[in-house]
C-alpha positions as CSV (number, residue, x, y, z in Angstrom):
1,X,-99.2,-100.5,44.4
2,X,-96.3,-102.4,45.6
3,X,-94.5,-100.8,48.6
4,X,-91.0,-100.6,47.1
5,X,-89.5,-99.0,50.3
6,X,-90.5,-102.1,52.2
7,X,-87.4,-104.4,52.6
8,X,-89.6,-107.4,53.5
9,X,-91.5,-106.9,50.3
10,X,-88.6,-106.1,48.0
11,X,-85.9,-108.6,49.1
12,X,-87.8,-111.7,47.9
13,X,-88.9,-109.8,44.7
14,X,-85.2,-108.9,43.9
15,X,-84.1,-112.3,44.7
16,X,-86.7,-114.0,42.4
17,X,-85.2,-111.9,39.5
18,X,-81.6,-112.6,40.5
19,X,-81.0,-108.9,41.0
20,X,-77.9,-107.9,42.8
21,X,-76.9,-104.2,43.7
22,X,-74.2,-102.8,41.4
23,X,-71.4,-100.8,43.1
24,X,-70.3,-99.8,39.7
25,X,-73.6,-98.2,39.0
26,X,-73.8,-96.6,42.4
27,X,-77.0,-98.3,43.4
28,X,-78.4,-97.4,46.7
29,X,-82.2,-97.9,46.9
30,X,-84.4,-96.0,49.1
31,X,-86.2,-97.9,52.0
32,X,-87.9,-94.9,53.6
33,X,-91.1,-94.0,52.0
34,X,-91.2,-90.4,53.4
35,X,-88.0,-89.4,51.2
36,X,-89.6,-89.9,47.7
37,X,-92.9,-88.5,48.9
38,X,-91.2,-85.3,50.1
39,X,-89.1,-85.1,47.1
40,X,-92.0,-85.1,44.7
41,X,-94.0,-82.8,47.1
42,X,-91.3,-80.3,47.7
43,X,-90.4,-80.3,44.0
44,X,-93.8,-79.0,43.2
45,X,-94.9,-81.8,41.0
46,X,-98.5,-81.7,40.0
47,X,-100.8,-82.5,37.0
48,X,-99.3,-79.6,35.0
49,X,-95.8,-81.1,35.2
50,X,-94.0,-83.3,32.8
51,X,-91.1,-84.9,34.7
52,X,-87.9,-86.4,33.4
53,X,-86.6,-88.9,36.0
54,X,-83.1,-90.1,35.7
55,X,-82.3,-93.6,37.0
56,X,-85.7,-94.9,38.6
57,X,-83.9,-97.8,40.1
58,X,-86.7,-100.0,41.6
59,X,-89.2,-97.2,41.4
60,X,-89.8,-95.5,44.8
61,X,-89.6,-91.9,43.4
62,X,-91.2,-93.0,40.1
63,X,-94.3,-94.1,42.0
64,X,-94.7,-90.8,43.7
65,X,-94.0,-88.7,40.7
66,X,-96.6,-90.8,38.6
67,X,-99.3,-90.2,41.4
68,X,-98.9,-86.4,40.9
69,X,-97.5,-85.6,37.4
70,X,-99.2,-85.1,34.0
71,X,-96.5,-87.5,32.5
72,X,-93.3,-89.0,33.7
73,X,-90.5,-90.1,31.4
74,X,-87.9,-92.2,33.2
75,X,-84.4,-93.0,31.7
76,X,-82.8,-96.1,33.0
77,X,-79.6,-97.7,31.9
78,X,-79.7,-101.0,33.8
79,X,-81.8,-103.5,31.8
80,X,-81.8,-105.9,34.7
81,X,-84.5,-103.6,36.3
82,X,-87.0,-104.2,33.4
83,X,-88.9,-107.0,35.2
84,X,-88.9,-105.3,38.5
85,X,-90.1,-101.9,37.2
86,X,-92.8,-103.7,35.3
87,X,-94.1,-104.9,38.6
88,X,-93.5,-101.8,40.8
89,X,-94.6,-99.1,38.3
90,X,-96.1,-101.0,35.4
91,X,-99.8,-99.9,36.4
92,X,-99.0,-96.2,35.6
93,X,-100.5,-95.1,32.2
94,X,-98.7,-91.8,32.5
95,X,-95.2,-93.3,32.5
96,X,-92.9,-94.0,29.8
97,X,-89.5,-95.8,30.4
98,X,-86.5,-95.2,28.0
99,X,-83.9,-97.8,28.5
100,X,-80.9,-95.8,27.6
101,X,-78.0,-93.7,28.9
102,X,-79.3,-90.0,29.6
103,X,-75.9,-88.6,28.8
104,X,-76.3,-90.0,25.2
105,X,-79.6,-88.2,24.8
106,X,-80.4,-84.8,23.5
107,X,-82.1,-83.7,26.7
108,X,-83.8,-80.6,25.2
109,X,-85.2,-82.5,22.2
110,X,-86.3,-85.3,24.5
111,X,-88.2,-82.9,26.7
112,X,-89.9,-81.1,23.7
113,X,-91.0,-84.4,22.3
114,X,-92.3,-86.0,25.6
115,X,-93.8,-83.1,27.5
116,X,-95.7,-80.9,25.0
117,X,-98.1,-78.6,26.8
118,X,-96.6,-79.5,30.2
119,X,-94.3,-77.7,32.6
120,X,-90.9,-79.5,32.2
121,X,-89.1,-80.6,35.4
122,X,-86.4,-83.1,36.2
123,X,-86.2,-85.2,39.3
124,X,-83.7,-87.8,40.4
125,X,-81.9,-89.7,43.0
126,X,-78.5,-89.5,41.4
127,X,-75.7,-92.0,41.8
128,X,-72.8,-90.1,43.5
129,X,-70.2,-91.0,40.9
130,X,-72.0,-89.4,38.1
131,X,-73.8,-86.4,39.8
132,X,-71.7,-83.7,38.0
133,X,-72.0,-84.9,34.3
134,X,-75.8,-85.5,34.7
135,X,-76.5,-82.1,36.4
136,X,-74.3,-80.4,33.8
137,X,-76.4,-82.0,31.0
138,X,-79.8,-81.1,32.6
139,X,-78.8,-77.5,33.3
140,X,-77.2,-76.9,29.9
141,X,-80.2,-78.2,28.2
142,X,-81.9,-74.9,29.6
143,X,-85.4,-76.5,29.0
144,X,-86.7,-77.2,32.7
145,X,-88.6,-75.1,35.2
146,X,-86.6,-76.9,37.9
147,X,-84.2,-79.7,38.5
148,X,-84.6,-81.4,42.0
149,X,-82.1,-84.0,42.8
150,X,-80.8,-86.0,45.8
151,X,-77.0,-85.8,45.9
152,X,-74.2,-86.3,48.4
153,X,-74.7,-83.6,51.1
154,X,-71.4,-82.0,50.4
155,X,-72.2,-81.7,46.7
156,X,-75.4,-79.9,47.6
157,X,-73.6,-77.5,49.9
158,X,-71.0,-76.8,47.1
159,X,-73.8,-76.1,44.6
160,X,-75.5,-73.6,47.0
161,X,-72.2,-72.1,48.4
162,X,-71.6,-68.4,48.6
163,X,-68.4,-66.5,47.4
164,X,-65.6,-66.6,49.7
165,X,-66.6,-69.8,51.5
166,X,-64.7,-73.0,51.5
167,X,-67.3,-74.9,49.5
168,X,-67.4,-72.3,46.8
169,X,-66.0,-73.7,43.5
170,X,-66.1,-73.5,39.7
171,X,-69.0,-75.9,39.9
172,X,-71.0,-73.6,42.1
173,X,-70.6,-70.8,39.6
174,X,-71.6,-73.1,36.8
175,X,-74.8,-74.2,38.6
176,X,-75.7,-70.7,39.8
177,X,-75.2,-69.3,36.3
178,X,-78.1,-71.5,35.1
179,X,-80.2,-71.7,38.3
180,X,-81.0,-70.5,41.7
181,X,-80.3,-73.5,44.2
182,X,-82.2,-74.2,47.3
183,X,-81.3,-77.1,49.7
184,X,-84.6,-78.7,50.8
185,X,-83.7,-81.4,53.3
186,X,-81.0,-83.9,54.4
187,X,-81.4,-87.7,53.9
188,X,-79.6,-89.9,56.5
189,X,-77.7,-93.0,55.3
190,X,-80.2,-95.3,57.1
191,X,-82.8,-94.4,54.5
192,X,-81.0,-96.6,51.9
193,X,-80.2,-100.2,51.2
194,X,-77.2,-100.8,51.0
195,X,-76.3,-97.9,53.2
196,X,-73.9,-95.2,51.8
197,X,-71.1,-93.9,53.9
198,X,-72.4,-90.4,53.7
199,X,-75.4,-88.2,54.3
200,X,-77.3,-87.2,51.2
201,X,-79.4,-84.0,50.7
202,X,-82.2,-83.0,48.3
203,X,-81.5,-79.8,46.4
204,X,-83.8,-77.9,44.0
205,X,-82.4,-75.9,41.2
206,X,-84.9,-73.2,40.0
207,X,-83.7,-72.5,36.4
208,X,-83.3,-69.0,35.4
209,X,-85.6,-67.8,32.6
210,X,-83.3,-64.8,32.1
211,X,-79.8,-64.2,33.3
212,X,-79.4,-60.9,35.2
213,X,-75.8,-60.3,34.0
214,X,-74.3,-58.9,30.8
215,X,-71.9,-61.6,29.6
216,X,-70.4,-60.9,26.1
217,X,-68.8,-64.3,25.5
218,X,-70.0,-67.3,27.6
219,X,-67.0,-69.6,26.7
220,X,-64.6,-66.9,27.9
221,X,-66.8,-66.4,31.1
222,X,-66.5,-70.1,31.9
223,X,-62.8,-70.2,31.1
224,X,-62.3,-67.2,33.4
225,X,-64.1,-69.0,36.2
226,X,-62.1,-72.2,35.7
227,X,-58.8,-70.3,35.6
228,X,-59.7,-68.5,38.8
229,X,-60.4,-71.6,40.8
230,X,-57.4,-73.6,39.5
231,X,-55.2,-71.6,41.7
232,X,-57.7,-70.7,44.3
233,X,-55.2,-69.9,47.1
234,X,-53.3,-67.5,44.9
235,X,-54.0,-64.1,43.5
236,X,-56.5,-64.0,40.6
237,X,-53.9,-62.6,38.2
238,X,-51.9,-65.9,38.5
239,X,-54.9,-68.0,37.6
240,X,-55.8,-65.7,34.7
241,X,-52.2,-65.7,33.3
242,X,-52.3,-69.4,33.5
243,X,-55.8,-69.9,32.0
244,X,-55.2,-67.3,29.3
245,X,-51.5,-67.7,28.3
246,X,-52.0,-65.1,25.6
247,X,-52.5,-62.4,28.4
248,X,-49.3,-63.1,30.3
249,X,-48.8,-61.8,33.7
250,X,-48.9,-58.1,32.8
251,X,-52.0,-58.5,30.7
252,X,-53.8,-60.5,33.5
253,X,-53.0,-57.7,36.0
254,X,-54.2,-55.0,33.5
255,X,-57.5,-56.9,33.0
256,X,-58.0,-56.9,36.7
257,X,-57.4,-53.3,37.1
258,X,-59.4,-52.3,34.1
259,X,-62.4,-54.4,35.5
260,X,-62.1,-52.3,38.7
261,X,-60.6,-54.9,41.1
262,X,-57.6,-54.7,43.5
263,X,-54.5,-56.2,42.2
264,X,-54.5,-58.8,45.2
265,X,-58.1,-60.0,44.6
266,X,-58.6,-63.8,44.8
267,X,-61.1,-65.5,42.4
268,X,-62.8,-67.5,45.2
269,X,-64.2,-64.2,46.7
270,X,-66.0,-63.1,43.4
271,X,-69.7,-63.6,42.5
272,X,-71.0,-64.2,38.9
273,X,-71.5,-60.4,38.3
274,X,-67.7,-59.9,39.1
275,X,-66.6,-62.8,36.9
276,X,-68.7,-61.3,34.2
277,X,-66.8,-57.9,34.3
278,X,-63.5,-59.7,34.2
279,X,-64.5,-62.0,31.3
280,X,-66.0,-59.1,29.5
281,X,-62.7,-57.1,29.7
282,X,-60.8,-60.1,28.4
283,X,-63.3,-60.5,25.5
284,X,-62.9,-56.9,24.7
285,X,-59.1,-57.2,24.5
286,X,-59.3,-60.3,22.4
287,X,-61.7,-58.4,19.9
288,X,-59.1,-55.6,19.6
289,X,-56.0,-57.9,19.3
């Protein structure tokens, strides 16, 4: 097995195929073997798992997943990597590579087709510029046991943030609606080639089989969350009045009161259960309009 984390091995191999790192694709390749090993280990990948990997790059995480999983399906957009991946992971019979954009895939249908009888998981070292859309697609598919990804450290902190903290955001609520996040470990910039300007972190999102809240209308729930954070320094009533113009200022204040909150409450202090109460009250009023 080629040591893809060894610069001395990989530099001549990449040069041989005329490969240059693409800034546009956010390519930073791992050069510390312990990182992909620990990602695969901490994600809980074993022979019962079917793993969807997004963006295998030159294959360091792919190797570690293939050594453990029942099957790995890797989705890669950059066709220049074909001859390199053929050399670094071509020996694995439990690997299938799809040369496509994962954001153009029906993720749930793909998982059903590729991982019959296996425990579906997603693993990835995500390019920073496309972290949110890919995480959104993976979580909304609602077909994984867990999604374990390496992201910018501040993104991991935002995903795992608690209500009332500076990192808490609409994206926090979105992620925690679908999954329970756990930050596993940090990855210093020196573990990559070329080195990024930031520290990375690996976070595992344990997908919820059942959601412990009563939410009457999911669209209204997420509209409520978005509206609440659009004006995070102001009272929640301002955000709701802006996000739901049909309510107006008086209607927004009435919703907050009916849901049992103080008139001066701010959205950034509320958890999912509290947002659900407000969204359900808005949904109730819409039904009776």
